N, C-alpha and C positions, 0 to 999 in steps of 0.2 A: 951623121946623116941617116944611118940605119935606124937610129932611135926615132927620128921624126917620121920615117916611113911607117914604122910599126905603130906609132901613135895615130897617124892618119888612117891606117887600116882599122884600128880599134874604133876610132871616131865614126868612120863610115859604117861599120858593123852595128854600132850602137844606134845610129840614126835610123838605119834600115829596120832594126828590131823594134824600136820604139814606134815607128810608123805602122807596123803590123799588129801591134797590141790594140785590142778593142778597149774602148773607154767604158769602165764599169760605173754604174750609178746605184745607190742603195734603193731598196723598195720604198713604197710610199709610207708604210707603217713601220719603218725602221726605228724611228725615235720612240714610238709607243712600245714596241716590242723590247727595245733596249731598256726602257724605264721599268717595264714589268719584270724583266730579268733581274735588274738591280734591286727592285723592291723585294723580290722573292729571296734573293741572297741576303738582303739586309735582315729580313725576318728570321731566317735560319742562321743567324749569326752564332759563331762558336763562342764568342766572348759573352759570358753572363756573370754579372756581379753578384756575389753572395757574401754576406758578412762572415767575418772570421769566427765570431761567437754568436750563436743563434739566440733568439728571444727566450727559448725554453732554458737554455744554459744560464742566461743572465738572471732569470727568475730564480733558478736553483741557487746560484751564487748569492744573491741578495737574501734569499730565504735562509741559507746556511749562516750567513753573517749575522742576521737578526737573531736566529736561534742560538748561536754561540754567545751572543751578548746577553740575551734575555733569559735563557733557560738556566735555572740554578743547577749546580752540581752538588750531589750529596744531600744537603739539608735545604730547606726552603728559604733560609735566611742568606745563604751565600750564593753568589753568582760568579760568573767568570770575570766580570768587570765590576768593580766597586766604584760607583759614582759618588763623588763627594757631596755632602749636604750643603746646599747654598742657602744662605739667609737672604730672603727677598724683602725684608722689612725696610730696606733703604729706599724702596720705591715710594713709600708713604712720605718721605721727607722731600722728595723732588716735587716742586711746584710747577706744573705745566699749565699754561693757559688753555682754556677750553676752546680750541681752534675750530672745532666742527659744530659747536652749539649754534652758531649764527647761520649755518647752512641748512636750508630747508628744501627738500626735494619732494615734488609731488609723486604720487604713485605712477602717473603716466610716464614721467621721466625715468623712474626706476625700472618700469616694465620695458621701456625702449632700450635702456642700457643693457638689460638682461637679454633681450631678443637680439640686439646688435652683437653682443658677445657670442651668443649661440650661433648666429648666422656666420660669423667669422670662423668659429670652430668647424662648422659644417663645410664651409668652403675650403678650409685647409685640408680636411680629410678627403673631400671630393677631388681637389686638385692633386693631392699626393697620389691617390689611386689612379687618376687619369694619366699622370706622367709616368707612373710605374708601369701601367699597361702599355703606354706608348714606347717605352724603352725595352720592354720584354719581347 
């Protein structure tokens, strides 16, 4: 019985306290100020992706590999890697039909293919830069 009396006292106290609390409502520009705060935090993000090996290091690595293969050591006849001589005379024996002789393209078509490829290349570069700026 004592427990029920204690619960009733707590219930009465909670009801009285809840009735005395004023109802709060957010300001009119609460959503916009919250979104501005979130955007500011998103721009100053701590996480920034960087490649493990930079472009300069890749160029240096490829340059060293090419130099090691092509630069001769000691005399001008010896190099680090001796490539075997391959006889390509067997290509003369292979008879391939002339597949592309019957295809004739006008200069207009060739120009359009060139400019189409150029525009695709420009769009790839532009979109890559756009998305890189967006994520940074």
